[in-house]
VOMAR-892483 format. One record per residue (C-alpha): residue number from 1; residue in one letter; x, y, z. Coordinates in steps of 0.001 Angstrom, whole numbers. Layout:
BEGIN
+-----+--------+---------+---------+---------+
| num | residu |      c1 |      c2 |      c3 |
+-----+--------+---------+---------+---------+
| NUM |      A |       X |       Y |       Z |
...
+-----+--------+---------+---------+---------+
***
This chain:
BEGIN
+-----+--------+---------+---------+---------+
| num | residu |      c1 |      c2 |      c3 |
+-----+--------+---------+---------+---------+
|   1 |      X |   34202 |  -44478 |   33159 |
|   2 |      X |   37986 |  -44630 |   32963 |
|   3 |      X |   40314 |  -42720 |   30509 |
|   4 |      X |   40516 |  -46181 |   27943 |
|   5 |      X |   37134 |  -46360 |   27935 |
|   6 |      X |   36525 |  -42904 |   26859 |
|   7 |      X |   38803 |  -42868 |   23943 |
|   8 |      X |   37206 |  -46164 |   22816 |
|   9 |      X |   34288 |  -44247 |   22908 |
|  10 |      X |   35752 |  -41597 |   21413 |
|  11 |      X |   37063 |  -43694 |   18489 |
|  12 |      X |   34340 |  -45689 |   18145 |
|  13 |      X |   32000 |  -42572 |   17095 |
|  14 |      X |   34882 |  -41016 |   15253 |
|  15 |      X |   35082 |  -44142 |   12955 |
|  16 |      X |   31262 |  -44459 |   12380 |
|  17 |      X |   30903 |  -40495 |   11183 |
|  18 |      X |   33705 |  -41229 |    8935 |
|  19 |      X |   31826 |  -43441 |    7103 |
|  20 |      X |   28657 |  -40731 |    6675 |
|  21 |      X |   29869 |  -37497 |    7202 |
|  22 |      X |   32078 |  -35729 |    4164 |
|  23 |      X |   34754 |  -33512 |    4577 |
|  24 |      X |   34923 |  -30241 |    2736 |
|  25 |      X |   37674 |  -29109 |     309 |
|  26 |      X |   38277 |  -26061 |   -1239 |
|  27 |      X |   40789 |  -25010 |   -3803 |
|  28 |      X |   41782 |  -21412 |   -5309 |
|  29 |      X |   42963 |  -21629 |   -8739 |
|  30 |      X |   43502 |  -17798 |   -9404 |
|  31 |      X |   46219 |  -15529 |  -11378 |
|  32 |      X |   46825 |  -12125 |   -9508 |
|  33 |      X |   48358 |   -9109 |  -11568 |
|  34 |      X |   48969 |   -6112 |   -9739 |
|  35 |      X |   45526 |   -4951 |   -8198 |
|  36 |      X |   43475 |   -7495 |  -10306 |
|  37 |      X |   42792 |  -10753 |   -9678 |
|  38 |      X |   41464 |  -13168 |  -11801 |
|  39 |      X |   40365 |  -17001 |  -10444 |
|  40 |      X |   38546 |  -19341 |   -9966 |
|  41 |      X |   37704 |  -21270 |   -6204 |
|  42 |      X |   36359 |  -24667 |   -6298 |
|  43 |      X |   34261 |  -26265 |   -3518 |
|  44 |      X |   34480 |  -30076 |   -3241 |
|  45 |      X |   33529 |  -32810 |    -266 |
|  46 |      X |   34913 |  -36083 |      34 |
|  47 |      X |   34316 |  -38747 |    2542 |
|  48 |      X |   37125 |  -40654 |    3951 |
|  49 |      X |   38333 |  -43894 |    2237 |
|  50 |      X |   36575 |  -46772 |    4363 |
|  51 |      X |   39823 |  -48301 |    5504 |
|  52 |      X |   39942 |  -45384 |    8008 |
|  53 |      X |   36701 |  -45621 |    9006 |
|  54 |      X |   37363 |  -49425 |    9381 |
|  55 |      X |   40596 |  -48690 |   11476 |
|  56 |      X |   38861 |  -46083 |   13833 |
|  57 |      X |   36109 |  -48547 |   14725 |
|  58 |      X |   38696 |  -51601 |   15427 |
|  59 |      X |   40760 |  -49457 |   17600 |
|  60 |      X |   37651 |  -47948 |   19548 |
|  61 |      X |   36319 |  -51494 |   19688 |
|  62 |      X |   39401 |  -52888 |   21091 |
|  63 |      X |   40105 |  -49708 |   23319 |
|  64 |      X |   36478 |  -50559 |   25118 |
|  65 |      X |   37033 |  -54477 |   25329 |
|  66 |      X |   40340 |  -53833 |   26782 |
|  67 |      X |   39136 |  -50916 |   29383 |
|  68 |      X |   35955 |  -53333 |   30566 |
|  69 |      X |   38565 |  -56023 |   31362 |
|  70 |      X |   40990 |  -53969 |   33329 |
|  71 |      X |   38131 |  -53189 |   36236 |
+-----+--------+---------+---------+---------+
***
């Protein structure tokens, strides 16, 4: 397998995972006064925008097609 096909396959898998797997994100809202710390930590998980997944899938398919034409 040449490197263009490997990159294409990797982009295709990452693009498909972008539609399904959420990315965790946490924020810390705290106030520190001396040794005391008062705060709230919020956690959320969001998926990537669908456009990102489509671009990754399209790039993967394009790389697979170009990789198969070169051989």
